[in-house]
C-alpha positions in Angstrom: 3.8 -22.7 -25.3 5.0 -20.1 -22.8 3.5 -20.1 -19.3 2.5 -17.1 -17.3 2.6 -15.5 -13.8 -0.6 -14.8 -11.9 -0.2 -12.4 -8.9 -2.8 -13.3 -6.3 -3.6 -11.1 -3.3 -4.7 -13.0 -0.2 -6.8 -11.9 2.9 -5.2 -9.6 5.4 -7.0 -11.2 8.2 -10.5 -12.6 7.5 -10.1 -15.6 5.2 -13.6 -15.0 3.8 -12.1 -12.0 1.9 -10.4 -14.1 -0.7 -11.9 -13.7 -4.1 -13.3 -16.4 -6.3 -10.8 -15.4 -9.1 -7.9 -15.9 -6.7 -9.2 -19.4 -5.6 -9.7 -20.4 -9.2 -6.1 -19.2 -10.1 -4.6 -21.1 -7.2 -6.5 -24.3 -8.3 -5.3 -23.9 -11.9 -1.7 -23.0 -11.2 1.0 -25.7 -11.7 2.9 -24.2 -8.7 2.1 -21.6 -6.1 5.1 -19.5 -4.9 4.4 -18.3 -1.4 6.1 -16.3 1.4 5.3 -19.0 4.1 4.1 -22.3 2.9 2.5 -23.1 6.2 0.4 -19.9 6.3 -0.7 -20.3 2.7 -1.6 -24.0 3.3 -4.1 -22.8 6.0 -5.8 -20.6 3.4 -5.9 -23.4 0.8 -7.2 -26.0 3.2 -10.0 -23.7 4.3 -11.3 -23.7 0.7 -10.3 -27.2 -0.3 -7.7 -26.1 -2.8 -5.0 -28.6 -3.7 -1.8 -27.0 -5.0 1.9 -27.6 -5.1 3.7 -25.0 -3.0 7.2 -23.6 -3.1 8.7 -21.0 -0.8 9.5 -17.6 -2.2 10.7 -15.0 0.3 13.2 -12.2 0.7 16.1 -14.6 1.4 15.7 -16.7 -1.8 14.0 -14.3 -4.2 16.8 -14.2 -6.8 17.4 -18.0 -7.0 13.8 -18.9 -6.8 12.8 -16.3 -9.4 15.2 -17.9 -11.9 13.7 -21.3 -11.2 10.1 -20.1 -11.6 11.0 -18.3 -14.9 12.3 -21.6 -16.3 9.0 -23.3 -15.3 7.1 -20.6 -17.1 9.3 -21.0 -20.2 8.3 -24.7 -20.1 4.6 -23.8 -20.2 3.7 -23.8 -16.6 1.5 -21.3 -14.8 2.9 -19.9 -11.6 0.7 -18.2 -9.0 2.4 -15.8 -6.6 1.0 -15.0 -3.1 2.4 -13.3 0.0 1.3 -14.0 3.6 -1.4 -11.3 3.4 -2.5 -8.7 0.9 -1.0 -7.8 -2.4 2.5 -9.3 -3.2 5.2 -6.6 -3.8 3.5 -4.1 -1.5 6.0 -4.3 1.3 6.2 -8.0 0.5 8.4 -10.2 -1.7 7.5 -10.5 -5.4 9.2 -7.6 -7.3 12.1 -9.7 -8.5 9.8 -12.4 -10.0 7.5 -9.9 -11.7 10.5 -8.0 -13.1 12.1 -11.1 -14.4 8.8 -12.4 -15.9 8.3 -9.1 -17.7 11.9 -9.1 -19.0 11.5 -12.7 -20.2 8.3 -11.8 -22.1 6.0 -13.9 -20.0 2.4 -13.0 -19.4 1.8 -11.3 -16.1 -1.8 -11.1 -14.7 -2.5 -9.3 -11.5 -5.8 -10.1 -9.7 -7.5 -7.5 -7.5 -8.1 -8.2 -3.9 -7.5 -7.4 -0.2 -5.1 -4.6 0.7 -4.3 -3.3 4.2 -3.2 0.0 2.6 -6.4 0.8 0.8 -8.6 -0.5 3.7 -6.9 1.8 6.2 -7.0 4.8 3.9 -10.8 4.5 3.4 -11.4 3.6 7.1 -9.4 6.6 8.3 -12.0 9.1 7.0 -9.1 11.3 5.9 -8.7 13.0 2.5 -7.7 10.5 -0.2 -7.6 12.6 -3.3 -3.8 12.7 -2.9 -1.9 10.3 -0.8 1.4 8.4 -0.6 2.3 5.0 0.8 5.6 4.7 2.7 5.7 1.0 3.6 7.4 0.4 6.9 8.5 3.6 8.5 12.3 4.0 8.9 14.0 4.0 12.3 16.5 6.8 11.6 15.2 10.1 13.0 16.2 12.2 9.9 14.6 9.8 7.4 11.4 9.5 9.6 11.1 13.3 9.9 11.5 13.7 6.1 8.6 11.4 5.5 6.3 12.8 8.2 6.9 16.3 6.7 5.2 15.4 3.5 2.1 17.6 3.0 -0.4 15.0 1.6 -2.1 12.1 3.3 0.4 9.4 4.3 -0.2 5.7 4.8 2.4 3.5 6.5 3.0 0.4 8.5 4.3 0.7 12.0 5.4 -1.5 14.9 3.2 -1.4 18.0 6.2 -0.7 20.2 7.3 2.3 18.1 3.8 3.7 17.5 3.8 6.3 20.4 7.2 7.6 19.5 6.2 8.0 15.8 3.0 9.8 16.7 5.0 12.2 18.9 7.1 13.1 15.9 4.1 14.2 13.8 2.8 17.8 13.8 0.7 17.7 17.1 -2.5 19.1 15.4 -2.3 16.9 12.3 -5.2 14.4 12.1 -4.2 10.7 12.3 -6.0 7.4 12.2 -4.4 4.3 13.9 -5.9 1.2 12.2 -5.2 -2.0 14.1 -5.9 -5.6 13.2 -7.9 -4.8 10.1 -10.6 -7.3 9.1 -9.7 -9.4 12.2 -11.8 -10.1 15.3 -10.3 -7.2 17.3 -10.3 -4.6 14.4 -10.0 -1.1 15.7 -9.7 2.3 14.1 -8.8 5.2 16.5 -9.0 8.7 15.0 -7.7 12.0 16.5 -5.0 14.6 16.6 -1.4 13.2 16.6 -0.7 14.7 20.1 -3.8 13.1 21.5 -3.1 9.7 20.0 0.6 9.9 21.1 -0.5 10.4 24.7 -3.0 7.5 24.4 -0.5 4.9 23.2 2.3 6.1 25.4 0.2 5.0 28.3 -0.8 1.6 26.8 1.1 -0.1 24.0 -1.2 -1.5 21.4 -1.1 -5.1 20.1 -1.3 -6.6 16.6 -0.6 -5.3 13.1 -0.9 -1.5 12.7 -1.4 0.8 9.7 -1.3 4.5 10.4 -2.9 7.2 8.2 -1.7 10.8 8.6 -4.0 13.4 7.1 -2.7 16.3 5.0 -1.3 19.3 6.8 -3.4 22.4 7.2 -0.6 24.5 5.7 -0.7 22.4 2.6 -4.5 22.7 2.3 -4.3 26.5 2.6 -1.5 26.7 0.1 -3.4 24.5 -2.4 -6.5 26.7 -2.0 -4.4 29.8 -2.7 -2.8 28.2 -5.7 -6.3 27.2 -7.1 -7.5 30.8 -6.6 -4.5 32.1 -8.5 -5.2 29.7 -11.4 -8.8 31.0 -11.5 -7.6 34.6 -11.6 -5.3 33.8 -14.6 -8.1 32.0 -16.4 -10.4 34.9 -15.8 -7.7 37.2 -17.3 -7.7 35.1 -20.5 -5.1 32.4 -19.8 -5.6 28.7 -20.8 -6.3 26.6 -17.7 -3.5 24.1 -18.4 -0.9 26.9 -19.0 -2.1 28.7 -15.8 -1.8 25.5 -13.8 1.8 24.9 -15.0 2.8 28.5 -14.2 1.4 28.4 -10.6 2.8 24.9 -10.1 6.3 26.2 -10.9 5.9 29.0 -8.4 4.4 27.0 -5.6 5.8 23.4 -6.0 2.2 22.0 -6.1 1.6 19.5 -8.8 0.2 21.0 -11.9 -2.3 18.1 -12.4 -3.9 18.8 -9.0 -4.4 22.4 -10.0 -5.6 21.6 -13.5 -8.0 18.9 -12.3 -8.4 19.6 -8.6 -11.1 17.0 -8.1 -9.5 14.1 -10.0 
């Protein structure tokens, strides 16, 4: 009987955020593949979970994935965790999930903590359309290309590079700096990019940081104009979907956001 893979998100700070389903999956697994066995052991000990751990990180992904697939073929259940949050989201795990799918193994993903979604909601910035960029690149050209995206952007950033990154954003664009989410010293600072760049240039923050960059005003204005154009075509007798596709081709704005602006 073939085994399966269970992807288990773990707390991003406060251990009380682990779900009952994740704890049950970790107890039932034949082996738990984790980024850092010492860190995962702290979580398991906190809730009295006894489990066999094996390391699974960016330096041994290929070899360990092959080993774990063989275990699943033998009928074992493998649980995958990262140090914090959802595996694969800027953490190891993609190779194992890809190989498990290719081998025809069952893959179950459990919901749970995510620094990305926590920061997006806490920012108070528009979330109808947003993109996640992981850890921001160091090269100036690559960074500028990402920061020029018109929709809301969520990304991880180093405390020592935060001020420089904020200075590269459109000065008037709204930003939220989310620090140490769910931990004792959690902090969310909101304001214009220029204002926050000046703040953190004076005092470098500490801890893990997620930045959320709100949509540009130019994009918001362009979207409103495009929606108005769609309404004019519909009033003239055009089908809404067709009108949305025409305006999308002319403006570069996604047709779906014009056809269903509130979805």
